[in-house]
N, C-alpha and C positions, 0 to 999 in steps of 0.2 A: 037269728044270726048264728046261735051256738050249735045249730044242728049239723053244720059242717065240721065243727070241732068234735062233736059227738062221733061222727063218722070216722074221724082221724083216730080217736081213742079206741073205738071198737074195732077198727081195722087192725090196730097193733095188738090188742089184747081182747079178742072176741068173747072169751069166757071170764078172765080175771077182772076185766074192767067193770062189767055190769054187776059181778058178784061183790066186788069191793064197794062200788057206789051204793049198793043196796044197804050197806051198813052206815051210810053217811050221817044218819040222825042220832047215832050213838057215839059219844066221845071216845070210848074205848070198849072193845069186846074181845073176848078170847074165842078164837076160831080153831078148833082141833085140827092139827096137822099143818097149820099155817103160822099161828102165833097170836099175839095180842095186837089187834088191829086198831090203830088210832086214826080218827077222822076229824079231830078238833084242832084248830090252829094253835090255841093257847097251850093245850096239852102237848102237842107235837113240839112246840118251842121248849117247854120244860124238859122234855126227854132229851132233845138235842143239846141243851145247855148242861145237863147233868152227866158229864163224862165219867164221873166216878162210878155210876151205877148202870149206865147205858153206853156200851162200847162198840167200836167198829171192828174189834177183834173178839173172837169167841164163837160159840155155836150159833149158826144162823146169821152171822154178820157178813158184811162185804168181804172180810178176809177169807171166808170159806170159798168165795167165788174166785178171788184174784190172786191170792198167795201162791196156789199151785202154778199159775201162769207167769206171774211177775216177780216172785220172790217176796221176802218179808219186809223189805225196806222201801215201800212207796207210800205216799200219803193216804192212799185208799185203804190201807190196812195197818195203820199205826195209831198209837195213842201215847199220851203222856209226854214226858220230857223229850223223847226221841222224835216224836211227831212235831213238837214245837220247834226243835232245833232245825229239822229239815225244812219246815215251813219258813222259818226266819231266813234260811239260806236262799230259798227260792223266791222269796217275796220281791227282791230287787228286780226280778225279771218282769214284774207286773206293776211297776210304778208308772205314773202318767208318761214320763219321758220314754221309758222302755216300751210301753204300749204303743206310743206314737211311732217309734222306730219300727216296731213289728208290723203295724198296720200300713206302713209305707211299702211293705212287700207287694210287688205287683201281681195282679191276677188278670191275665189277658181277657178272660171271659167277662169279668166285671168291668174292665176298662171299656169294652166294646158294647156294653149293655144298652146304654142310652142311644147310641148311634143306630144300633140294630132296631130298636123300638121306633125311633123317629123315622127310620127308613121304611117302616110299615111291616116289619117282621113280627110274628108271634114268637115269644121267647119263653122257654121253660126255665123258671128261676131255680129249680132244684139243682141241676148241675152247675149253674153259675155260682150259687152260694157254696156248693161243695168244693168248687175250685178255690174260692177265697179261703175257706176254712182249711183246706188241705195245704195250700201254699204257706199259710201262716204257721201251721203246726210243724211243717217240714223245716221251716226257717228256725223255729224256736228250738227244736231238738237236734238240729245239726244234720238233717237228712239231705240237705243240699238240693239236688235236681228235683223239680216237681213235674217231670215229664210223665208220659203214659205209664211207664213201669211203676213209678212210685205211686201214681194215682190208683193203679190196679191193686198194689199192695195195701194202700189205705182202705180201699173198698173191701178187701178181704178181711182186714182188721175189724172194720165195722160189722161185717157179717158175724165175726166171733162174738161181739157184744150182743148181737141179735139172738145168739143161742141161749142167753140167760133167760130162765123162767122162774117166776115167783114161787111156784110150788116145789122147785128143786133147790136144795141148799148149796149145790155147787155144780160145776161142769163135770161131764163124764170124762173118763180117761182119754178116749179118742178125741174129744173136744179140746182137752188140755194139750194133747200132742199136736193137734192141728194149730192151735193158737200159738204154741211155742215155735212151730215151724215158720209161720208167717212173721212173727216178731223177730226171729233170728235173721230173716232176709232183710227186714227193715233196719236192723240194728247195725249193719256193717258200716254205713257212713257215720252213725252215731258213735261207734267205737273209735273211729278216727278222731271225732270231735273230743271225746273223752281223753284220748291220749295226747291230743294237742293242748288240752287244758285251758282253752279259751273260756273266759267267764261269762260270755254272753249267750251261752247255750246251757241247757239242762245238764248234759253230760259233763261239760267243763266245771260247772258249779258243784256237781256231785263229787268230782275228783278233789276240788278244793275242800269240801267238807270232810274228806277222808274215806268216803265209801269206796268199796272195791268196784272194779269194772263191771262185775256181774250185778251188783246192786244198782249201779248207775243205769245199766241197760233195763233193769226193772222199772226205774223211773221213766225212762224213755217210753217203754211199753205202755205205762199208765197214761202218759200224755197222748200217745197215738190212739189208744183205745177210747179215751174219754174226751180228748181235746177238741174234736170236731163235731161231736154229736149234737150238742146244745144249739150251736149257731146254725148248723145245717138243717136241723129240725125246725128251729124257731123262726128264722127270717121268712121263709115262704108262708108260715102260719101267721106271722105278723102282717104281711101284705094281705093275706086273705081276710083276716079278722077286721083290719081297718078298712079294706075295700067293702066288705059286707056291711060295716057300720057307717059307710059314707064319709069317712074322714081321711082316706088314704092320701088324696092329693093335698089336703091341708097339711098333713103330716110331712109330706115330702118338701113342702115349701116353707116349713117352719125351721128356724135355726136350731142346731143341737142344744144350745144353751137355754132355750125357752122352756119354762116350767111345764107348760101344757104338753109339749112334745115328750118330755120325760115321763109325765103321767100316762100318756098314751102307750108308750113302750112298756112301762111298768104294769099297766092294766092288761096289756096283751100277754105279758109274761105270766101274770096271775091267772089269766083265762086259759092259756095254753099249757102251763105248768110243764116245762121241759123235763123236769125230774119228777115223774108222777108218783114214785114210791121211794122211800128211804128205809134202810134196815139198821137195827141195832140189836146187840146181844146183851141180855141182862146179867150183871155181875154181882148184884146185891138185892136183897128183898126190898121191895118198894110197892107203893100203890100208884097205879096209873088211872086216873079218873075213876077211882073206885074199884079197879080190877087189881087184885094182888098178883104181883109177878115175883119170880124167884130166879136165882142164878141158873143160866142155861136156857131160859125162855128167850124167844125172839119177839121183838117189837117191830111191827110193820106199820110205818107212818105213811098213810095214804095222802100224799101231798096234794093230789088232785082234788080230794074232798075237802081238805083243810083250806085250800085256796079258793075253790069254787064256792065255798060256804059264804063268802063275802058278797055274793050276788053276781048279776050279769056284768058284762063289759061296760064300764062307765068311767071314762077318764075325768069326768067332772066331780066325782066323789073323792073325798079324802081317803087316803090309804088307811086301812085298819092296822094299828101297830102290831097286833098279833100275827098278821099275815105278811106284812111287809118283807119282801125279799126271801120269804120262806122257801121258795123254789130253789134258792141257792144254798139252803141250809141255815145253820145258826151256830154261834159259839166257835170253838177252836177249829171246827171242820167246815166253817163257811167257805164257799168255793173260792179257792185261791185265784182261779182264772176269770173271775167275774169282770174285772176291768177290761181284760182282753176281749171277752165275749161282747161286752157293751160297745167296745170300740169297733168290732167287726160289724155289729148291727148298724152303727153309724155309717160305716163304710158302704154297706149295702144300700142304705137309704140315700146316701150322697150320690151313688151311682145312678139311682132312679130319678133324682131331683131334677136334672135338666129336662126330662120329659114333661114333668108337671110345669116347670118354668116356661116351656114353650107353648103352654096352653093346651096340652094334649093329655087329657085324663088317662090314668093307667087303670086298665080294667082286667079282671080275671076272666078268662074265656074258657078255661078247661082245668079241671082238677081231678086227681086220682090219688087215693090214699095208699100208703105203704101197708102191706099186710104182714102180720106176725113179726114185728120188730120190737126191740126193747124200748126205744124212745119213739113215741108216736110222731108220725111225720107224713108229709105228702110225698108220694113217689113222683108226682108230676104236678106242677102248678104253672100253667101257661098264662102269660099276660100279654096285653097288646096296648098300643097307644091309640 
């Protein structure tokens, strides 16, 4: 079953993926020019929880990638009290009631999905899920219209994310300029939302916090660049993984509150690992699984190895506490948008459920992997009833 997931990973990172996976039997190892590579879940969790010594700012950290594009005040590149304050301010956007309101945002393609399948069409899930994720993120950050122009801008923003390479510590000058140009176009409606000061959008909440308009637009850029990738990548892979395991139709017919369904989605997340690598910069001398690290070193957490180490896809197995939700991070930087991502996953499954309820098994009839992208994904996943 996992050979399809292997193809997805290798399509995204044909050189880096096999090289990093070759180190999976060593909890930590120093790789010249890359950093200290961590492939063990318990060790990875220790690093992520120790924010005093392993930071998201500093040499080799995510800040090297995103600060030139987004500015200094976004969750991706902050630590300490400022990070905690910004996170507290944004958290109300991701409460259960807020998430329910956001997932009520209509997606025309998703609304028509079951009817198309029941009418005998073959449907590519990738653009359907992309439309769902794009509509929600536009609503969240105040971008308003989700027509073709905005969709094209979101696609260009995702291409910027795809420029990131593990062996490079940052984007080139031309890539930074290109990224800024795309985000400037997307930011115009968000600027209006900031100036209006409505507290149900990221820009309005940034204004409440006291951030400048420029800083608020950095936050908008962060949500645009990172807010669609996980769901857009994962949902087609969830369908493919559960189809290949023979449990897709049972999954579609099982209520969201059911424990087994939750384990299926969690196991698929562990198998797919939407965030295959995480980066940290070392700020104080420490030992990482026997490897001495010093300030300025880079730690490369290979989440794909940490999570896959728990074994093959098996919803009947209890989750390993060291691995649980590791794909969303750990500690103060645990993914703020996790509730929204899970709600979008539920929305996509709910859209497919009427097909299974009609006694028409959902089958994957064609798949094509995305090549050389940051987040491994299918470029095409066609299903039929």
